[in-house]
N, CA, C and O atoms as a Maestro MAE file, in Angstrom:
{
 s_m_m2io_version
 :::
 2.0.0
}

f_m_ct {
 s_m_title
 :::
 protein
 m_atom[284] {
  # First column is atom index #
  i_m_mmod_type
  r_m_x_coord
  r_m_y_coord
  r_m_z_coord
  i_m_residue_number
  s_m_chain_name
  s_m_pdb_residue_name
  s_m_pdb_atom_name
  i_m_atomic_number
  :::
  1 25 -6.680 5.018 3.561 1 A "ASN " " N  " 7
  2 3 -5.566 4.521 4.331 1 A "ASN " " CA " 6
  3 2 -5.283 5.448 5.512 1 A "ASN " " C  " 6
  4 15 -5.049 4.992 6.631 1 A "ASN " " O  " 8
  5 25 -5.306 6.743 5.249 2 A "ALA " " N  " 7
  6 3 -5.025 7.700 6.319 2 A "ALA " " CA " 6
  7 2 -6.107 7.665 7.395 2 A "ALA " " C  " 6
  8 15 -5.805 7.818 8.578 2 A "ALA " " O  " 8
  9 25 -7.360 7.465 6.999 3 A "VAL " " N  " 7
  10 3 -8.451 7.420 7.976 3 A "VAL " " CA " 6
  11 2 -8.298 6.203 8.879 3 A "VAL " " C  " 6
  12 15 -8.422 6.314 10.098 3 A "VAL " " O  " 8
  13 25 -8.033 5.055 8.293 4 A "ILE " " N  " 7
  14 3 -7.856 3.833 9.085 4 A "ILE " " CA " 6
  15 2 -6.638 3.964 9.991 4 A "ILE " " C  " 6
  16 15 -6.680 3.559 11.152 4 A "ILE " " O  " 8
  17 25 -5.548 4.532 9.462 5 A "SER " " N  " 7
  18 3 -4.349 4.722 10.278 5 A "SER " " CA " 6
  19 2 -4.621 5.632 11.462 5 A "SER " " C  " 6
  20 15 -4.114 5.403 12.560 5 A "SER " " O  " 8
  21 25 -5.415 6.657 11.239 6 A "THR " " N  " 7
  22 3 -5.755 7.568 12.331 6 A "THR " " CA " 6
  23 2 -6.591 6.863 13.389 6 A "THR " " C  " 6
  24 15 -6.385 7.069 14.585 6 A "THR " " O  " 8
  25 25 -7.525 6.039 12.959 7 A "LEU " " N  " 7
  26 3 -8.411 5.367 13.904 7 A "LEU " " CA " 6
  27 2 -7.695 4.327 14.758 7 A "LEU " " C  " 6
  28 15 -8.060 4.130 15.917 7 A "LEU " " O  " 8
  29 25 -6.684 3.658 14.210 8 A "ILE " " N  " 7
  30 3 -6.026 2.590 14.963 8 A "ILE " " CA " 6
  31 2 -4.723 3.025 15.626 8 A "ILE " " C  " 6
  32 15 -4.103 2.228 16.330 8 A "ILE " " O  " 8
  33 25 -4.296 4.263 15.422 9 A "SER " " N  " 7
  34 3 -3.043 4.715 16.026 9 A "SER " " CA " 6
  35 2 -3.247 5.061 17.494 9 A "SER " " C  " 6
  36 15 -4.362 5.337 17.936 9 A "SER " " O  " 8
  37 25 -2.159 5.041 18.231 10 A "GLU " " N  " 7
  38 3 -2.199 5.395 19.645 10 A "GLU " " CA " 6
  39 2 -2.303 6.905 19.797 10 A "GLU " " C  " 6
  40 15 -1.955 7.655 18.885 10 A "GLU " " O  " 8
  41 25 -2.779 7.341 20.943 11 A "ALA " " N  " 7
  42 3 -2.903 8.772 21.207 11 A "ALA " " CA " 6
  43 2 -1.524 9.424 21.204 11 A "ALA " " C  " 6
  44 15 -0.586 8.916 21.818 11 A "ALA " " O  " 8
  45 25 -1.413 10.534 20.520 12 A "GLY " " N  " 7
  46 3 -0.156 11.275 20.475 12 A "GLY " " CA " 6
  47 2 0.829 10.789 19.434 12 A "GLY " " C  " 6
  48 15 1.904 11.372 19.300 12 A "GLY " " O  " 8
  49 25 0.502 9.738 18.690 13 A "SER " " N  " 7
  50 3 1.411 9.235 17.661 13 A "SER " " CA " 6
  51 2 0.900 9.631 16.283 13 A "SER " " C  " 6
  52 15 -0.283 9.917 16.103 13 A "SER " " O  " 8
  53 25 1.800 9.643 15.324 14 A "THR " " N  " 7
  54 3 1.444 9.963 13.946 14 A "THR " " CA " 6
  55 2 1.903 8.820 13.059 14 A "THR " " C  " 6
  56 15 3.075 8.443 13.088 14 A "THR " " O  " 8
  57 25 0.996 8.269 12.276 15 A "THR " " N  " 7
  58 3 1.347 7.183 11.368 15 A "THR " " CA " 6
  59 2 1.894 7.756 10.067 15 A "THR " " C  " 6
  60 15 1.724 8.941 9.783 15 A "THR " " O  " 8
  61 25 2.552 6.911 9.279 16 A "PHE " " N  " 7
  62 3 3.181 7.383 8.045 16 A "PHE " " CA " 6
  63 2 2.177 7.993 7.069 16 A "PHE " " C  " 6
  64 15 2.444 9.076 6.549 16 A "PHE " " O  " 8
  65 25 1.030 7.354 6.792 17 A "PRO " " N  " 7
  66 3 0.089 7.973 5.845 17 A "PRO " " CA " 6
  67 2 -0.405 9.346 6.293 17 A "PRO " " C  " 6
  68 15 -0.554 10.251 5.472 17 A "PRO " " O  " 8
  69 25 -0.655 9.504 7.582 18 A "VAL " " N  " 7
  70 3 -1.124 10.795 8.093 18 A "VAL " " CA " 6
  71 2 -0.015 11.838 7.982 18 A "VAL " " C  " 6
  72 15 -0.270 12.976 7.589 18 A "VAL " " O  " 8
  73 25 1.198 11.460 8.323 19 A "ALA " " N  " 7
  74 3 2.324 12.388 8.215 19 A "ALA " " CA " 6
  75 2 2.594 12.755 6.762 19 A "ALA " " C  " 6
  76 15 2.952 13.895 6.466 19 A "ALA " " O  " 8
  77 25 2.425 11.794 5.849 20 A "LEU " " N  " 7
  78 3 2.630 12.071 4.429 20 A "LEU " " CA " 6
  79 2 1.599 13.071 3.916 20 A "LEU " " C  " 6
  80 15 1.941 13.985 3.166 20 A "LEU " " O  " 8
  81 25 0.344 12.902 4.315 21 A "LEU " " N  " 7
  82 3 -0.677 13.870 3.915 21 A "LEU " " CA " 6
  83 2 -0.397 15.239 4.512 21 A "LEU " " C  " 6
  84 15 -0.616 16.256 3.855 21 A "LEU " " O  " 8
  85 25 0.080 15.278 5.737 22 A "GLY " " N  " 7
  86 3 0.434 16.552 6.356 22 A "GLY " " CA " 6
  87 2 1.600 17.220 5.653 22 A "GLY " " C  " 6
  88 15 1.673 18.448 5.597 22 A "GLY " " O  " 8
  89 25 2.512 16.422 5.116 23 A "ALA " " N  " 7
  90 3 3.672 16.982 4.421 23 A "ALA " " CA " 6
  91 2 3.299 17.564 3.067 23 A "ALA " " C  " 6
  92 15 4.040 18.387 2.531 23 A "ALA " " O  " 8
  93 25 2.172 17.159 2.504 24 A "THR " " N  " 7
  94 3 1.791 17.672 1.184 24 A "THR " " CA " 6
  95 2 1.277 19.106 1.256 24 A "THR " " C  " 6
  96 15 1.147 19.765 0.225 24 A "THR " " O  " 8
  97 25 0.987 19.594 2.446 25 A "ARG " " N  " 7
  98 3 0.527 20.977 2.584 25 A "ARG " " CA " 6
  99 2 1.664 21.965 2.394 25 A "ARG " " C  " 6
  100 15 1.422 23.143 2.127 25 A "ARG " " O  " 8
  101 25 2.878 21.511 2.527 26 A "SER " " N  " 7
  102 3 4.043 22.356 2.310 26 A "SER " " CA " 6
  103 2 4.924 21.664 1.274 26 A "SER " " C  " 6
  104 15 4.484 20.728 0.606 26 A "SER " " O  " 8
  105 25 6.129 22.112 1.145 27 A "THR " " N  " 7
  106 3 7.056 21.473 0.215 27 A "THR " " CA " 6
  107 2 7.390 20.073 0.726 27 A "THR " " C  " 6
  108 15 7.766 19.901 1.886 27 A "THR " " O  " 8
  109 25 7.250 19.084 -0.138 28 A "ILE " " N  " 7
  110 3 7.507 17.699 0.264 28 A "ILE " " CA " 6
  111 2 9.013 17.471 0.339 28 A "ILE " " C  " 6
  112 15 9.744 17.733 -0.616 28 A "ILE " " O  " 8
  113 25 9.454 16.983 1.476 29 A "LYS " " N  " 7
  114 3 10.865 16.675 1.663 29 A "LYS " " CA " 6
  115 2 11.157 15.330 1.012 29 A "LYS " " C  " 6
  116 15 10.265 14.488 0.902 29 A "LYS " " O  " 8
  117 25 12.399 15.119 0.579 30 A "PRO " " N  " 7
  118 3 12.744 13.854 -0.084 30 A "PRO " " CA " 6
  119 2 12.428 12.615 0.749 30 A "PRO " " C  " 6
  120 15 12.090 11.570 0.194 30 A "PRO " " O  " 8
  121 25 12.533 12.716 2.071 31 A "PHE " " N  " 7
  122 3 12.245 11.571 2.940 31 A "PHE " " CA " 6
  123 2 10.839 11.047 2.700 31 A "PHE " " C  " 6
  124 15 10.646 9.837 2.585 31 A "PHE " " O  " 8
  125 25 9.854 11.934 2.624 32 A "TRP " " N  " 7
  126 3 8.463 11.519 2.441 32 A "TRP " " CA " 6
  127 2 8.244 10.943 1.045 32 A "TRP " " C  " 6
  128 15 7.496 9.980 0.879 32 A "TRP " " O  " 8
  129 25 8.889 11.526 0.051 33 A "GLY " " N  " 7
  130 3 8.767 10.998 -1.308 33 A "GLY " " CA " 6
  131 2 9.343 9.603 -1.431 33 A "GLY " " C  " 6
  132 15 8.740 8.726 -2.049 33 A "GLY " " O  " 8
  133 25 10.507 9.399 -0.846 34 A "VAL " " N  " 7
  134 3 11.146 8.076 -0.882 34 A "VAL " " CA " 6
  135 2 10.299 7.060 -0.127 34 A "VAL " " C  " 6
  136 15 10.153 5.920 -0.568 34 A "VAL " " O  " 8
  137 25 9.744 7.465 1.000 35 A "GLY " " N  " 7
  138 3 8.889 6.558 1.768 35 A "GLY " " CA " 6
  139 2 7.648 6.158 1.001 35 A "GLY " " C  " 6
  140 15 7.260 4.990 1.005 35 A "GLY " " O  " 8
  141 25 7.014 7.131 0.336 36 A "ALA " " N  " 7
  142 3 5.809 6.838 -0.441 36 A "ALA " " CA " 6
  143 2 6.124 5.917 -1.615 36 A "ALA " " C  " 6
  144 15 5.381 4.972 -1.878 36 A "ALA " " O  " 8
  145 25 7.207 6.184 -2.313 37 A "ILE " " N  " 7
  146 3 7.597 5.333 -3.445 37 A "ILE " " CA " 6
  147 2 7.955 3.933 -2.952 37 A "ILE " " C  " 6
  148 15 7.615 2.943 -3.600 37 A "ILE " " O  " 8
  149 25 8.631 3.845 -1.822 38 A "SER " " N  " 7
  150 3 8.993 2.533 -1.269 38 A "SER " " CA " 6
  151 2 7.753 1.716 -0.933 38 A "SER " " C  " 6
  152 15 7.691 0.527 -1.246 38 A "SER " " O  " 8
  153 25 6.769 2.339 -0.300 39 A "LEU " " N  " 7
  154 3 5.529 1.626 0.008 39 A "LEU " " CA " 6
  155 2 4.809 1.193 -1.265 39 A "LEU " " C  " 6
  156 15 4.254 0.095 -1.321 39 A "LEU " " O  " 8
  157 25 4.814 2.041 -2.279 40 A "PHE " " N  " 7
  158 3 4.180 1.695 -3.551 40 A "PHE " " CA " 6
  159 2 4.881 0.496 -4.193 40 A "PHE " " C  " 6
  160 15 4.225 -0.424 -4.680 40 A "PHE " " O  " 8
  161 25 6.210 0.512 -4.192 41 A "VAL " " N  " 7
  162 3 6.978 -0.586 -4.797 41 A "VAL " " CA " 6
  163 2 6.738 -1.891 -4.039 41 A "VAL " " C  " 6
  164 15 6.586 -2.942 -4.661 41 A "VAL " " O  " 8
  165 25 6.701 -1.839 -2.722 42 A "VAL " " N  " 7
  166 3 6.443 -3.049 -1.929 42 A "VAL " " CA " 6
  167 2 5.049 -3.592 -2.228 42 A "VAL " " C  " 6
  168 15 4.867 -4.804 -2.337 42 A "VAL " " O  " 8
  169 25 4.067 -2.706 -2.360 43 A "THR " " N  " 7
  170 3 2.701 -3.135 -2.673 43 A "THR " " CA " 6
  171 2 2.633 -3.793 -4.046 43 A "THR " " C  " 6
  172 15 2.042 -4.863 -4.192 43 A "THR " " O  " 8
  173 25 3.232 -3.164 -5.052 44 A "MET " " N  " 7
  174 3 3.203 -3.724 -6.403 44 A "MET " " CA " 6
  175 2 3.965 -5.046 -6.471 44 A "MET " " C  " 6
  176 15 3.532 -5.973 -7.154 44 A "MET " " O  " 8
  177 25 5.097 -5.140 -5.769 45 A "ALA " " N  " 7
  178 3 5.866 -6.391 -5.753 45 A "ALA " " CA " 6
  179 2 5.066 -7.508 -5.087 45 A "ALA " " C  " 6
  180 15 5.117 -8.656 -5.529 45 A "ALA " " O  " 8
  181 25 4.339 -7.184 -4.043 46 A "SER " " N  " 7
  182 3 3.510 -8.189 -3.370 46 A "SER " " CA " 6
  183 2 2.401 -8.692 -4.283 46 A "SER " " C  " 6
  184 15 2.131 -9.892 -4.340 46 A "SER " " O  " 8
  185 25 1.761 -7.773 -4.995 47 A "LEU " " N  " 7
  186 3 0.710 -8.179 -5.934 47 A "LEU " " CA " 6
  187 2 1.281 -9.020 -7.069 47 A "LEU " " C  " 6
  188 15 0.669 -10.011 -7.470 47 A "LEU " " O  " 8
  189 25 2.431 -8.644 -7.587 48 A "TRP " " N  " 7
  190 3 3.071 -9.407 -8.659 48 A "TRP " " CA " 6
  191 2 3.404 -10.821 -8.159 48 A "TRP " " C  " 6
  192 15 3.169 -11.802 -8.863 48 A "TRP " " O  " 8
  193 25 3.953 -10.917 -6.941 49 A "PHE " " N  " 7
  194 3 4.292 -12.215 -6.360 49 A "PHE " " CA " 6
  195 2 3.049 -13.086 -6.228 49 A "PHE " " C  " 6
  196 15 3.093 -14.281 -6.521 49 A "PHE " " O  " 8
  197 25 1.951 -12.499 -5.792 50 A "LEU " " N  " 7
  198 3 0.702 -13.243 -5.652 50 A "LEU " " CA " 6
  199 2 0.219 -13.766 -7.003 50 A "LEU " " C  " 6
  200 15 -0.220 -14.911 -7.103 50 A "LEU " " O  " 8
  201 25 0.298 -12.940 -8.033 51 A "VAL " " N  " 7
  202 3 -0.127 -13.368 -9.369 51 A "VAL " " CA " 6
  203 2 0.749 -14.513 -9.869 51 A "VAL " " C  " 6
  204 15 0.237 -15.472 -10.446 51 A "VAL " " O  " 8
  205 25 2.059 -14.426 -9.656 52 A "VAL " " N  " 7
  206 3 2.965 -15.498 -10.090 52 A "VAL " " CA " 6
  207 2 2.623 -16.806 -9.382 52 A "VAL " " C  " 6
  208 15 2.568 -17.858 -10.018 52 A "VAL " " O  " 8
  209 25 2.397 -16.747 -8.084 53 A "ILE " " N  " 7
  210 3 2.053 -17.955 -7.321 53 A "ILE " " CA " 6
  211 2 0.729 -18.537 -7.802 53 A "ILE " " C  " 6
  212 15 0.606 -19.753 -7.949 53 A "ILE " " O  " 8
  213 25 -0.259 -17.683 -8.049 54 A "LEU " " N  " 7
  214 3 -1.556 -18.178 -8.516 54 A "LEU " " CA " 6
  215 2 -1.452 -18.783 -9.914 54 A "LEU " " C  " 6
  216 15 -2.110 -19.783 -10.203 54 A "LEU " " O  " 8
  217 25 -0.638 -18.191 -10.778 55 A "ARG " " N  " 7
  218 3 -0.467 -18.757 -12.127 55 A "ARG " " CA " 6
  219 2 0.209 -20.115 -12.073 55 A "ARG " " C  " 6
  220 15 -0.169 -21.031 -12.803 55 A "ARG " " O  " 8
  221 25 1.206 -20.247 -11.212 56 A "ARG " " N  " 7
  222 3 1.883 -21.544 -11.082 56 A "ARG " " CA " 6
  223 2 0.945 -22.603 -10.527 56 A "ARG " " C  " 6
  224 15 1.119 -23.793 -10.787 56 A "ARG " " O  " 8
  225 25 -0.041 -22.173 -9.770 57 A "GLY " " N  " 7
  226 3 -1.030 -23.098 -9.223 57 A "GLY " " CA " 6
  227 2 -2.106 -23.463 -10.226 57 A "GLY " " C  " 6
  228 15 -2.972 -24.285 -9.929 57 A "GLY " " O  " 8
  229 25 -2.070 -22.868 -11.406 58 A "GLY " " N  " 7
  230 3 -3.019 -23.198 -12.451 58 A "GLY " " CA " 6
  231 2 -4.271 -22.350 -12.464 58 A "GLY " " C  " 6
  232 15 -5.242 -22.709 -13.130 58 A "GLY " " O  " 8
  233 25 -4.282 -21.246 -11.758 59 A "ALA " " N  " 7
  234 3 -5.467 -20.384 -11.727 59 A "ALA " " CA " 6
  235 2 -5.601 -19.628 -13.047 59 A "ALA " " C  " 6
  236 15 -4.608 -19.223 -13.651 59 A "ALA " " O  " 8
  237 25 -6.838 -19.447 -13.478 60 A "SER " " N  " 7
  238 3 -7.088 -18.698 -14.706 60 A "SER " " CA " 6
  239 2 -7.042 -17.207 -14.410 60 A "SER " " C  " 6
  240 15 -6.997 -16.792 -13.251 60 A "SER " " O  " 8
  241 25 -7.054 -16.406 -15.472 61 A "ALA " " N  " 7
  242 3 -7.024 -14.951 -15.310 61 A "ALA " " CA " 6
  243 2 -8.239 -14.468 -14.531 61 A "ALA " " C  " 6
  244 15 -8.130 -13.545 -13.723 61 A "ALA " " O  " 8
  245 25 -9.386 -15.078 -14.764 62 A "GLY " " N  " 7
  246 3 -10.596 -14.705 -14.032 62 A "GLY " " CA " 6
  247 2 -10.493 -15.013 -12.547 62 A "GLY " " C  " 6
  248 15 -10.927 -14.225 -11.706 62 A "GLY " " O  " 8
  249 25 -9.913 -16.169 -12.233 63 A "ASN " " N  " 7
  250 3 -9.726 -16.534 -10.822 63 A "ASN " " CA " 6
  251 2 -8.734 -15.604 -10.129 63 A "ASN " " C  " 6
  252 15 -8.926 -15.228 -8.973 63 A "ASN " " O  " 8
  253 25 -7.672 -15.238 -10.845 64 A "ILE " " N  " 7
  254 3 -6.675 -14.330 -10.274 64 A "ILE " " CA " 6
  255 2 -7.301 -12.967 -10.015 64 A "ILE " " C  " 6
  256 15 -7.091 -12.381 -8.953 64 A "ILE " " O  " 8
  257 25 -8.069 -12.458 -10.975 65 A "ALA " " N  " 7
  258 3 -8.728 -11.163 -10.797 65 A "ALA " " CA " 6
  259 2 -9.710 -11.210 -9.634 65 A "ALA " " C  " 6
  260 15 -9.810 -10.253 -8.866 65 A "ALA " " O  " 8
  261 25 -10.431 -12.311 -9.502 66 A "ALA " " N  " 7
  262 3 -11.379 -12.449 -8.393 66 A "ALA " " CA " 6
  263 2 -10.649 -12.480 -7.054 66 A "ALA " " C  " 6
  264 15 -11.127 -11.907 -6.075 66 A "ALA " " O  " 8
  265 25 -9.504 -13.140 -7.004 67 A "THR " " N  " 7
  266 3 -8.725 -13.195 -5.771 67 A "THR " " CA " 6
  267 2 -8.202 -11.815 -5.395 67 A "THR " " C  " 6
  268 15 -8.258 -11.426 -4.228 67 A "THR " " O  " 8
  269 25 -7.693 -11.072 -6.379 68 A "LEU " " N  " 7
  270 3 -7.136 -9.750 -6.102 68 A "LEU " " CA " 6
  271 2 -8.203 -8.746 -5.694 68 A "LEU " " C  " 6
  272 15 -7.919 -7.826 -4.927 68 A "LEU " " O  " 8
  273 25 -9.425 -8.904 -6.192 69 A "THR " " N  " 7
  274 3 -10.490 -7.962 -5.846 69 A "THR " " CA " 6
  275 2 -11.299 -8.413 -4.642 69 A "THR " " C  " 6
  276 15 -12.167 -7.676 -4.174 69 A "THR " " O  " 8
  277 25 -11.036 -9.599 -4.134 70 A "GLY " " N  " 7
  278 3 -11.725 -10.080 -2.944 70 A "GLY " " CA " 6
  279 2 -13.048 -10.754 -3.229 70 A "GLY " " C  " 6
  280 15 -13.850 -10.939 -2.313 70 A "GLY " " O  " 8
  281 25 -13.297 -11.118 -4.449 71 A "ASN " " N  " 7
  282 3 -14.558 -11.809 -4.798 71 A "ASN " " CA " 6
  283 2 -14.370 -13.304 -4.797 71 A "ASN " " C  " 6
  284 15 -15.316 -14.045 -5.066 71 A "ASN " " O  " 8
  :::
 }
 m_bond[283] {
  # First column is bond index #
  i_m_from
  i_m_to
  i_m_order
  :::
  1 1 2 1
  2 2 3 1
  3 3 4 2
  4 3 5 1
  5 5 6 1
  6 6 7 1
  7 7 8 2
  8 7 9 1
  9 9 10 1
  10 10 11 1
  11 11 12 2
  12 11 13 1
  13 13 14 1
  14 14 15 1
  15 15 16 2
  16 15 17 1
  17 17 18 1
  18 18 19 1
  19 19 20 2
  20 19 21 1
  21 21 22 1
  22 22 23 1
  23 23 24 2
  24 23 25 1
  25 25 26 1
  26 26 27 1
  27 27 28 2
  28 27 29 1
  29 29 30 1
  30 30 31 1
  31 31 32 2
  32 31 33 1
  33 33 34 1
  34 34 35 1
  35 35 36 2
  36 35 37 1
  37 37 38 1
  38 38 39 1
  39 39 40 2
  40 39 41 1
  41 41 42 1
  42 42 43 1
  43 43 44 2
  44 43 45 1
  45 45 46 1
  46 46 47 1
  47 47 48 2
  48 47 49 1
  49 49 50 1
  50 50 51 1
  51 51 52 2
  52 51 53 1
  53 53 54 1
  54 54 55 1
  55 55 56 2
  56 55 57 1
  57 57 58 1
  58 58 59 1
  59 59 60 2
  60 59 61 1
  61 61 62 1
  62 62 63 1
  63 63 64 2
  64 63 65 1
  65 65 66 1
  66 66 67 1
  67 67 68 2
  68 67 69 1
  69 69 70 1
  70 70 71 1
  71 71 72 2
  72 71 73 1
  73 73 74 1
  74 74 75 1
  75 75 76 2
  76 75 77 1
  77 77 78 1
  78 78 79 1
  79 79 80 2
  80 79 81 1
  81 81 82 1
  82 82 83 1
  83 83 84 2
  84 83 85 1
  85 85 86 1
  86 86 87 1
  87 87 88 2
  88 87 89 1
  89 89 90 1
  90 90 91 1
  91 91 92 2
  92 91 93 1
  93 93 94 1
  94 94 95 1
  95 95 96 2
  96 95 97 1
  97 97 98 1
  98 98 99 1
  99 99 100 2
  100 99 101 1
  101 101 102 1
  102 102 103 1
  103 103 104 2
  104 103 105 1
  105 105 106 1
  106 106 107 1
  107 107 108 2
  108 107 109 1
  109 109 110 1
  110 110 111 1
  111 111 112 2
  112 111 113 1
  113 113 114 1
  114 114 115 1
  115 115 116 2
  116 115 117 1
  117 117 118 1
  118 118 119 1
  119 119 120 2
  120 119 121 1
  121 121 122 1
  122 122 123 1
  123 123 124 2
  124 123 125 1
  125 125 126 1
  126 126 127 1
  127 127 128 2
  128 127 129 1
  129 129 130 1
  130 130 131 1
  131 131 132 2
  132 131 133 1
  133 133 134 1
  134 134 135 1
  135 135 136 2
  136 135 137 1
  137 137 138 1
  138 138 139 1
  139 139 140 2
  140 139 141 1
  141 141 142 1
  142 142 143 1
  143 143 144 2
  144 143 145 1
  145 145 146 1
  146 146 147 1
  147 147 148 2
  148 147 149 1
  149 149 150 1
  150 150 151 1
  151 151 152 2
  152 151 153 1
  153 153 154 1
  154 154 155 1
  155 155 156 2
  156 155 157 1
  157 157 158 1
  158 158 159 1
  159 159 160 2
  160 159 161 1
  161 161 162 1
  162 162 163 1
  163 163 164 2
  164 163 165 1
  165 165 166 1
  166 166 167 1
  167 167 168 2
  168 167 169 1
  169 169 170 1
  170 170 171 1
  171 171 172 2
  172 171 173 1
  173 173 174 1
  174 174 175 1
  175 175 176 2
  176 175 177 1
  177 177 178 1
  178 178 179 1
  179 179 180 2
  180 179 181 1
  181 181 182 1
  182 182 183 1
  183 183 184 2
  184 183 185 1
  185 185 186 1
  186 186 187 1
  187 187 188 2
  188 187 189 1
  189 189 190 1
  190 190 191 1
  191 191 192 2
  192 191 193 1
  193 193 194 1
  194 194 195 1
  195 195 196 2
  196 195 197 1
  197 197 198 1
  198 198 199 1
  199 199 200 2
  200 199 201 1
  201 201 202 1
  202 202 203 1
  203 203 204 2
  204 203 205 1
  205 205 206 1
  206 206 207 1
  207 207 208 2
  208 207 209 1
  209 209 210 1
  210 210 211 1
  211 211 212 2
  212 211 213 1
  213 213 214 1
  214 214 215 1
  215 215 216 2
  216 215 217 1
  217 217 218 1
  218 218 219 1
  219 219 220 2
  220 219 221 1
  221 221 222 1
  222 222 223 1
  223 223 224 2
  224 223 225 1
  225 225 226 1
  226 226 227 1
  227 227 228 2
  228 227 229 1
  229 229 230 1
  230 230 231 1
  231 231 232 2
  232 231 233 1
  233 233 234 1
  234 234 235 1
  235 235 236 2
  236 235 237 1
  237 237 238 1
  238 238 239 1
  239 239 240 2
  240 239 241 1
  241 241 242 1
  242 242 243 1
  243 243 244 2
  244 243 245 1
  245 245 246 1
  246 246 247 1
  247 247 248 2
  248 247 249 1
  249 249 250 1
  250 250 251 1
  251 251 252 2
  252 251 253 1
  253 253 254 1
  254 254 255 1
  255 255 256 2
  256 255 257 1
  257 257 258 1
  258 258 259 1
  259 259 260 2
  260 259 261 1
  261 261 262 1
  262 262 263 1
  263 263 264 2
  264 263 265 1
  265 265 266 1
  266 266 267 1
  267 267 268 2
  268 267 269 1
  269 269 270 1
  270 270 271 1
  271 271 272 2
  272 271 273 1
  273 273 274 1
  274 274 275 1
  275 275 276 2
  276 275 277 1
  277 277 278 1
  278 278 279 1
  279 279 280 2
  280 279 281 1
  281 281 282 1
  282 282 283 1
  283 283 284 2
  :::
 }
}
């Protein structure tokens, strides 16, 4: 994630993943911890929402796993 963020960011700017990795070299401030947890929660909620929608559509567990893994 940090590599892709670095490649697509504008010159002179710092993206959140890169700044978060930079913050781990010293004591992590609460702001970075809250941001990381928030991104994790949003990601997990999005995946859960996708699974619920696929189940309501009648997809089997194998189809759901294939969709989530990109197969």
